[in-house]
C-alpha angles and dihedrals in degrees: 000000000000092000092051090049091051092050090049091052091050091050091049092051091050091050090048092054091049091050091054090051093049091050091056095047136336116265123236124227093262092047092051089050090052094047097065124149095269092050094050091046091055091053090048093052091047091054099043096258091298109151096202095046092046092049091048093051092045091052090050089050092052092051091048092050090052091051092050093046096227095160099051114005105042108091137145094253089074092059102042094131093047092049092048091052095044095234092153129001145144106264096188142282129297128226091282091052092251115147114245117213123199120204118197104171111180128221095251095050095079090050096051100036133056125231090254090058091050091050092052092048091047093050091048091054092047091050091051090051092048092048090053093055121111123237099270098040123088105162137073139196126231127205115193112199101200096171091102093057121081099182115078095195091051092051092045089054092053093043095049090048090053094049091046093054093046092048095048103036105019104041116178093013102102114083098172138347122200126194108205122199099345122184115282094253094051095081092059093045092048092052089056097050105029093088089063095048117091095208096046090106092068094041123097133181115215138168124229090216089072089065100045115124113254098244111169122216113251093227092050092048091052091049091051091049090051091049091051091051091053095055113121122236111242092226093050090044091056092053096042094042091239095286126138102181138335133206136173093273110016137040122210108209129186120206128194092198097065114067096178099047108016091171139042139168124242133181118253141170132242097237104039114020111210118239110243121217115225116243123245117206132159117274120259096217106134094004120140125228089249095057097036096072090065089069093055098067131071119251120268089243091059092049093050094056120103116265093241093057096049115112104167133126121269091257120053117261137190101241116086117253119251114267131208113264092232095044114115114241120221113260117263128221107256115243121221108268120229091215093055096047116005091181092066092067093054092042093053091044094051094046092048094047092048093049093048094047092047092049092050092050091050092050092048092049091051094051096083090053096048092096091058091051093052096040112108119244118259114189096193092051090050093048089052089064092058115101124201130308092019093060093061126200093319093065093043094060110078121230090246092058090045090055091050091050092050091050092050092050091050091051091051091051091050092050092050092049092050091049091052093049095054115098115247115228123202119223123204 
């Protein structure tokens, strides 16, 4: 009984919104087809079940669709270059049957096209995604590949324009929007404007490097295997006093505490060999070849010391060299003291925890859509998703007729070439 009452209330609210629209101006056949129950319910949810606000936004949407010409003048023939380059397309459907759109806008597109052209191309892509939805699906997912754009303000302008159009004229349609590999400055700009964006709650910024497969370099793997084989056994080290070999001038020492550089050379004398302290460096277990090379160089502080005061082995090591007791140390940046301001500790901790948790949630939510981001673009498969009249004349002509037309054109070219190659004789 309660469910029937709820359905009756929803139907009454939809009829009330339609009555307000019809009082303002009569609806055409295409407008009545657009304003179905599901459409009016989405506008009602977006405006907090307010009948007047929902009717006002719906009337503005109808006027905007008429100005764009979505019903009659928005076809694929207008965007032949964009479709050939794969600037925006429907890559497929996720596990919930929602269409997933991929946007790969290039750097030169904003220079050669106006904002009106981008809006028309965006609306065309959205309409193709909506037309490919099943009966019980009313949302889509957008993936913005910003790796081809170098200007953060230019990309922010396109991205804000997209969210604005979806919020005003497609309410309740966006399930999730991901910005993949944006320019470095975009994160700071987005933090400043996201509080003013209505769809910022369903927007996430991710990096494709976080999802790369951990493939180790063969050379690095062999070096790490060799370093592991050179590690010294603690029992043997205790009996042999941790010494590999000794000469009159140098001492070759093996350490089981350093996995990156288990050996190093140090100067020594013939009479009294100097005891060498084993190095202690962080372990390389799980390190990547990109981050491992940072452990193989001496610190900048060690390189900036005078040559006379250096007392380090011939190969660089991880422990800091001994300094003179009267030598002046470089000034350090003061850290916030807990006694001066106890609230700073909790503030930094909360902000750090919130940023880490939000980043982890965004990465986990992007993982099901990673396959659409990496899937290569297929123009024919994307054109197959276009329903009339969005497909244009290209989708109406069947492939069999296209092949026949191409064969006829080739025959005409061959006949013309043969006619030109024949020698012309003059008759008197």
